[in-house]
Structure formats: structure tokens, C-alpha cells
VMD Tcl script that draws the C-alpha trace (Angstrom):
set ca {
  {0.00 0.00 0.00}
  {1.31 3.41 -0.83}
  {2.86 5.06 2.23}
  {1.30 8.40 3.23}
  {4.38 10.05 4.67}
  {3.86 13.55 5.96}
  {4.34 16.06 3.16}
  {7.17 18.54 3.52}
  {8.85 16.92 6.51}
  {9.56 13.65 4.77}
  {11.55 15.30 2.02}
  {14.11 16.22 4.63}
  {13.79 13.12 6.76}
  {13.64 10.15 4.40}
  {17.34 10.46 3.58}
  {18.27 9.39 7.05}
  {16.49 8.76 10.29}
  {18.07 9.77 13.48}
  {17.49 9.62 17.12}
  {17.66 12.68 19.68}
  {20.66 17.61 25.63}
  {21.44 20.61 27.17}
  {23.53 21.49 30.17}
  {21.92 20.89 33.54}
  {20.83 24.50 33.79}
  {20.56 26.29 30.48}
  {17.52 26.13 28.19}
  {18.36 25.03 24.68}
  {16.55 24.92 21.38}
  {16.64 21.79 19.25}
  {20.19 20.90 18.19}
  {21.54 22.67 15.11}
  {23.69 21.47 12.23}
  {25.82 24.52 12.92}
  {26.85 23.22 16.32}
  {30.40 24.37 16.77}
  {33.01 21.75 17.52}
  {34.99 22.17 20.70}
  {38.66 22.96 20.22}
  {40.52 19.84 19.21}
  {42.76 18.54 21.97}
  {46.02 16.88 21.08}
  {48.01 14.60 23.32}
  {51.27 16.01 24.69}
  {54.04 15.96 22.12}
  {56.91 13.53 22.48}
  {60.21 14.92 23.68}
  {61.52 14.59 20.12}
  {59.25 17.48 19.18}
  {57.33 15.50 16.59}
  {53.71 16.59 16.13}
  {51.06 14.30 17.53}
  {48.19 12.89 15.48}
  {45.28 15.27 14.96}
  {42.65 12.89 16.33}
  {42.55 12.20 20.05}
  {43.36 8.67 21.14}
  {42.69 7.00 24.45}
  {45.61 7.01 26.81}
  {47.83 3.94 27.01}
  {45.74 1.00 28.08}
  {45.98 0.61 31.86}
  {46.36 -2.72 33.61}
  {42.79 -4.03 33.54}
  {41.38 -7.43 34.34}
  {38.25 -9.29 35.33}
  {34.75 -8.84 33.96}
  {32.87 -5.62 33.22}
  {29.12 -5.96 33.72}
  {27.03 -3.75 31.44}
  {23.34 -2.87 31.40}
  {22.35 -1.65 27.95}
  {19.21 -0.95 25.96}
  {20.06 -3.64 23.43}
  {22.16 -6.77 23.02}
  {23.18 -5.51 19.58}
  {26.20 -3.80 21.15}
  {27.98 -7.11 21.66}
  {30.32 -6.50 18.70}
  {31.46 -3.17 20.18}
  {32.16 -4.78 23.54}
  {33.90 -7.70 21.83}
  {36.32 -5.19 20.33}
  {36.91 -3.69 23.78}
  {37.65 -7.19 25.12}
  {40.10 -7.88 22.30}
  {42.02 -4.68 23.03}
  {41.99 -4.80 26.83}
  {41.43 -8.39 27.89}
  {38.43 -7.38 30.00}
  {35.51 -9.75 29.60}
  {32.04 -8.23 29.24}
  {28.68 -9.48 30.52}
  {25.81 -7.70 28.78}
  {22.25 -7.42 30.08}
  {19.50 -5.66 28.12}
  {17.40 -3.28 30.23}
  {15.50 -0.01 29.65}
  {16.65 3.20 31.34}
  {13.73 3.40 33.75}
  {14.31 -0.17 34.86}
  {18.01 0.57 35.42}
  {17.28 3.63 37.55}
  {14.73 1.78 39.68}
  {17.13 -1.13 40.16}
  {20.01 1.21 40.96}
  {18.01 2.97 43.68}
  {16.89 -0.36 45.12}
  {20.48 -1.58 45.32}
  {21.25 1.19 47.81}
  {24.67 2.20 46.57}
  {26.02 -1.28 45.79}
  {25.28 -1.70 42.07}
  {25.27 -5.12 40.45}
  {26.76 -3.71 37.22}
  {29.67 -1.44 36.28}
  {28.60 0.41 33.12}
  {25.29 1.96 32.02}
  {25.01 2.12 28.24}
  {22.05 3.78 26.54}
  {18.62 5.05 27.51}
  {17.05 8.48 27.92}
  {19.27 11.11 29.52}
  {16.61 11.98 32.10}
  {17.40 8.81 34.05}
  {21.11 9.60 34.00}
  {20.45 13.12 35.29}
  {18.35 11.72 38.12}
  {21.02 9.14 38.96}
  {23.66 11.87 39.14}
  {21.46 13.93 41.46}
  {21.08 10.84 43.67}
  {24.87 10.41 43.87}
  {24.78 7.06 42.04}
  {27.29 7.76 39.25}
  {31.08 7.84 39.09}
  {32.89 10.88 37.69}
  {34.79 10.11 34.48}
  {37.16 12.66 32.95}
  {39.46 12.29 29.93}
  {41.14 14.57 27.38}
  {38.92 13.74 24.40}
  {35.84 14.93 26.31}
  {36.82 18.46 25.24}
  {35.86 17.53 21.66}
  {32.26 16.72 22.64}
  {29.67 19.50 22.41}
  {28.76 20.93 25.81}
  {25.05 20.22 25.30}
  {25.71 16.48 25.25}
  {27.86 15.90 28.31}
  {27.58 16.57 32.00}
  {29.72 19.56 32.93}
  {31.30 17.53 35.76}
  {31.80 14.33 33.76}
  {29.15 12.13 35.35}
  {27.45 11.21 32.05}
  {28.04 11.54 28.30}
  {25.71 11.20 25.31}
  {26.23 8.41 22.80}
  {23.37 9.23 20.42}
  {20.04 11.00 19.95}
  {16.59 9.42 19.69}
  {13.63 10.99 17.89}
  {9.96 10.02 18.09}
  {7.20 9.79 15.49}
  {4.22 7.58 14.64}
  {4.08 4.13 13.10}
  {0.81 3.55 11.27}
  {-0.51 0.17 10.14}
  {-2.28 1.29 6.97}
  {-3.90 -2.07 6.39}
  {-5.65 -1.70 9.75}
  {-6.54 1.96 9.28}
  {-8.14 1.09 5.93}
  {-10.00 -1.83 7.46}
  {-11.21 0.36 10.34}
  {-12.04 3.30 8.09}
  {-9.80 5.77 9.95}
  {-7.36 8.35 8.61}
  {-3.59 8.43 9.11}
  {-2.79 10.97 11.86}
  {-0.45 13.80 10.92}
  {0.10 15.53 14.27}
  {-0.02 15.06 18.02}
  {-3.35 16.88 18.04}
  {-4.77 14.41 15.53}
  {-4.21 11.56 17.98}
  {-7.07 12.89 20.13}
  {-9.66 12.08 17.46}
  {-12.22 9.66 18.93}
  {-11.91 7.43 15.84}
  {-8.57 6.22 17.25}
  {-10.03 4.94 20.52}
  {-8.32 1.69 21.52}
  {-6.01 1.77 18.49}
  {-2.96 3.63 19.88}
  {-0.08 2.04 21.77}
  {2.88 3.70 23.47}
  {5.44 2.59 26.04}
  {5.21 3.39 29.73}
  {7.31 6.55 30.23}
  {8.38 5.25 33.65}
  {10.46 2.56 31.94}
  {11.04 4.00 28.46}
  {13.25 7.09 28.32}
  {12.05 7.66 24.75}
  {8.41 7.94 25.76}
  {9.26 9.98 28.86}
  {10.85 12.42 26.40}
  {7.52 12.58 24.57}
  {5.66 13.46 27.76}
  {8.13 16.08 29.00}
  {8.62 17.67 25.57}
  {4.88 18.04 24.98}
  {4.37 19.46 28.49}
  {7.07 22.04 27.77}
  {5.57 22.86 24.37}
  {1.94 23.09 25.50}
  {2.39 24.27 29.06}
  {1.42 22.28 32.15}
  {-2.35 22.83 32.14}
  {-2.90 22.27 28.44}
  {-0.33 19.49 28.38}
  {-1.89 17.44 31.18}
  {-5.33 17.93 29.63}
  {-3.86 16.60 26.40}
  {-2.57 13.41 28.04}
  {-5.87 12.87 29.83}
  {-7.60 12.95 26.44}
  {-4.92 10.88 24.71}
  {-5.26 8.20 27.38}
  {-8.85 7.64 26.21}
  {-7.49 6.44 22.87}
  {-4.53 4.43 24.19}
  {-5.25 0.76 24.77}
  {-1.92 -0.28 26.23}
  {1.33 1.12 27.70}
  {4.19 -1.30 27.05}
  {7.17 -1.87 29.32}
  {9.80 -1.70 26.56}
  {10.52 1.03 24.04}
  {10.18 -1.51 21.22}
  {6.62 -2.53 22.14}
  {4.85 -0.03 19.81}
  {6.93 -1.20 16.84}
  {6.34 -4.86 17.62}
  {2.62 -4.49 18.23}
  {1.89 -2.32 15.20}
  {3.84 -4.57 12.84}
  {2.04 -7.64 14.24}
  {-1.36 -6.03 13.46}
  {-2.36 -5.68 17.14}
  {-2.79 -1.89 16.97}
  {-3.15 0.64 14.17}
  {-0.92 3.40 15.58}
  {2.26 3.33 17.67}
  {4.12 6.23 19.27}
  {7.67 5.05 18.66}
  {11.32 5.90 18.21}
  {12.34 6.17 14.56}
  {15.70 5.15 13.11}
  {17.18 3.30 10.15}
  {16.53 0.01 11.91}
  {12.81 0.78 12.08}
  {12.84 1.75 8.41}
  {14.48 -1.57 7.51}
  {11.98 -3.51 9.63}
  {8.92 -2.03 7.92}
  {10.32 -1.96 4.38}
  {7.88 -3.58 1.99}
  {5.10 -3.72 4.57}
  {1.92 -1.73 5.10}
  {3.50 0.23 7.97}
  {4.02 3.95 7.39}
  {6.25 6.38 9.28}
  {4.72 9.74 10.13}
  {6.73 12.65 11.53}
  {4.18 14.82 13.40}
  {3.76 18.28 11.90}
  {3.53 19.96 15.30}
  {7.01 18.89 16.37}
  {9.27 15.91 16.95}
  {10.39 15.09 20.51}
  {14.03 14.06 20.90}
  {16.29 12.91 23.71}
  {20.01 12.13 24.02}
  {21.03 8.63 25.10}
  {23.47 8.36 27.99}
  {26.63 6.53 28.99}
  {27.81 6.45 32.61}
  {29.73 4.44 35.21}
  {28.02 3.26 38.38}
  {29.53 4.52 41.63}
  {30.97 1.80 43.91}
  {30.85 -0.79 41.13}
  {33.15 -3.82 41.31}
  {35.15 -3.09 38.13}
  {34.89 0.68 38.12}
  {38.34 1.17 36.51}
  {37.45 -0.95 33.48}
  {34.14 0.89 33.07}
  {35.82 4.30 33.31}
  {38.41 3.29 30.74}
  {35.67 2.04 28.40}
  {34.10 5.52 28.33}
  {37.48 7.03 27.44}
  {38.16 4.26 24.92}
  {34.82 4.88 23.18}
  {34.92 8.64 22.86}
  {38.65 8.96 22.16}
  {38.63 6.86 19.01}
  {36.46 7.81 16.03}
  {36.55 4.26 14.68}
  {34.82 3.10 17.86}
  {32.24 5.88 17.55}
  {31.56 5.05 13.89}
  {31.03 1.41 14.87}
  {28.57 2.57 17.53}
  {26.67 4.76 15.05}
  {26.42 1.84 12.64}
  {25.05 -0.44 15.36}
  {22.55 2.22 16.49}
  {21.61 3.05 12.88}
  {21.60 6.74 13.87}
  {23.66 9.76 12.86}
  {23.18 11.97 15.93}
  {26.83 11.42 16.90}
  {27.63 14.19 14.42}
  {25.94 16.62 16.79}
  {27.69 15.17 19.82}
  {31.15 15.17 18.24}
  {31.02 17.64 15.32}
  {34.62 16.93 14.26}
  {33.95 13.24 13.50}
  {34.31 12.24 9.86}
  {32.28 9.61 8.05}
  {28.99 10.51 9.76}
  {26.79 13.20 8.23}
  {23.41 14.62 9.15}
  {20.85 14.53 6.38}
  {18.00 16.46 7.96}
  {16.93 19.93 9.00}
  {17.16 20.08 12.78}
  {14.62 22.92 12.86}
  {11.82 20.33 12.79}
  {12.75 19.13 16.29}
  {10.88 20.46 19.31}
  {12.55 23.10 21.43}
  {13.37 21.47 24.75}
  {15.03 22.39 28.02}
  {16.57 19.04 28.79}
  {17.61 20.08 32.29}
  {13.91 19.70 33.12}
  {13.96 16.10 31.94}
  {15.89 15.10 35.04}
  {14.64 17.59 37.62}
  {10.94 17.01 36.85}
  {11.13 13.27 36.22}
  {9.67 11.93 39.48}
  {6.84 14.48 39.64}
  {5.88 13.99 35.98}
  {5.89 10.21 36.23}
  {3.82 10.21 39.42}
  {1.15 12.28 37.71}
  {1.30 10.23 34.50}
  {0.97 6.97 36.43}
  {-2.40 8.15 37.76}
  {-3.54 8.82 34.19}
  {-2.45 5.39 32.88}
  {-4.30 3.45 35.54}
  {-4.43 -0.28 34.82}
  {-3.45 0.17 31.15}
  {0.27 0.08 32.05}
  {1.97 -3.30 31.96}
  {3.55 -4.12 35.32}
}
mol new
graphics top color blue
foreach p $ca { graphics top sphere $p radius 0.5 }
foreach p [lrange $ca 0 end-1] q [lrange $ca 1 end] { graphics top cylinder $p $q radius 0.2 }
display resetview
């Protein structure tokens, strides 16, 4: 069936999908292609006076051993961690878990985390974990090459990518049900969509928490909460994983999913009756974090991994390929081989410092709205 992609926006967005931070205090508009790269930092020159390489490299590998335990949003990162093992000898145990689940588990562990490294998930959870004193400070030379908007000013978390959100529409179902394809967030309130919309629980999905906070910022608290009260009437189910809307729309369970969009999603739906819609009234976005857990068993290996990742562009390009996203170009503007193919003006203006500071209050209020529609 012919895809009804949103006119105007799709011309800029079909070339590449991408996923979407500000400092902890300053309000920021959506990221810009004109983001200025931080001054390039070179390693100290050798005593011979020879110039060092232009690109930053991680410092000489320290003496590391044992196993590094990682909680990540996907098991797809195994190839990246295999490379780290090959170069350092540190074994890696990988567990897939959403950002909200990680934060809840971390708080329950009371300062004795069962993992060493936190890899991926919405930055709001990382901000909250920093405020709770649950993260380890990590500082390294190459951090100066990362844009200030995408790293904690004190080195407690860094961004590894950017996630954006749109709609997935099962056009076979919409035709069968006699309903139109929605083109905006406002359209989702139409009563014809009752019981046909699925999104993930924002308490466990950083992506969908970004949707809630971004729309509250855009609409204002009163109008925003009224919006979610009305939207809840049309939502049949709140999943516990960020991938639930994609899985349930592609399996014909629901007509519309509020979902992250990237090249992986595009590949999944290619040749099917699933359409991608980028809402005309703005696209929410959120950076994805990387951090080391305070008091973890192999904290030195985890800290070195962060340096190893961001100090070597080959490692970052491997990460971007795994993620199927190009937002690393915003995080590290000097990187070569990754190019943005979209107009960042279509992204919502967001103050991401509010993502962390308002998280608990927003989720408490949203939980009351969801009621028994949220999967435990």
C-alpha cells in the first residue's frame, strides 16, 4: 500500500532517520547542524618534538582485568564490547534493560550496584542518577571535543546518540477500520482512534518519557496534562519496553504506535503496510546516555571504556552503525564519516535540564492517568 508520509517533513527526513541535551541549567533549542566543535585537543608531544596525530586517542591501556558488567538498551552492542575485550582483555557481561528499569534497580540496590557500566537510555534517568549520587565521575582529554550540550559539565554522564519520536501507522488496519492516518499530536485525540494507539510506559522507556516532557514544555502544564488525559482515552496499552509499539503495530495488534524512529525501524517495515509519520507539530528528541556506576566492582574498566569509546572515532563510527543513527555528528562535530541529512529545525525546542529535575513528579502524575493500562 502506498505510504502516506507527511508532506514537507519527509523530504528532509527520508534520507536518514536519526534519534535525539542541554547542560543541567541552560535552556536550549533543538540541536543545530551549525553546532560548533569544541577545540581539538592533542596529546602532549613527544620529547623529540614531533607533532602528535590530529585525532585524540585514548591514553595507554591501563592494567585491567576481570569482567565488566554492562546494562544496555540492546544486546546488539555485543560487537562493540567484543572489540573492547580484544584490546583490553576485559571480559564483558551484557544485560539488556530499559533506562527506567536501570534507575529503579540502581536505587533499590542502595549504593552497591550489580553492574559497572550503564550504556544507553534516555538522559533523564542519567540526570536523576547523578542527582542521587549514584554515578562515578569520568574525565578524559577527548571529552573536550564533545559538544557541551551532550555531556555533564562535571563528567558524570556523556551522550552516545540521539533518539527521535514519530508515529508508526498500520495502513492495512486503518483502511480496514475506516480511519485516517494521523499527521500531528493533536490528531491523535480524534475519537476514531479509541483503543487503536499504543505507546510505552514513560516510567520505563526514556524515549516515551521524552515525549511526555517535551509536549508538556511545548503546550504548558495545564494544556499538556489535559492533552494526556484525552490521549489516554485512545490508548489501549502502555508497554514496558521502548520496542513494544513497533512490535505491536507490525504484528497487526494496533493501528498506531508512538515510537522511536531510526534506520533500523525503516528496515523492519520496508515492503510492509506500515508507514512512518513525523508529526507536523514537532518531533520530541532525547540524548542517550553513557555512565559508570559509583561503587561498582570493576569501576576502573568501566571508566576506561568511556574514554576508549569517545577517544577513538573508529569506535564511535562502529557505535553509530550499530545504532543506525547519525546523531553522533551533533555530539562530536569533528567526527568524519557521519553526516546529518535532515533539517534540525523540525525538532521540538526542549530544556533538557527539566527532563531530570521534573522526572519523578511527571511520572507520578502520569501513572495516575495510565491506571491499569500500564503493563507491570
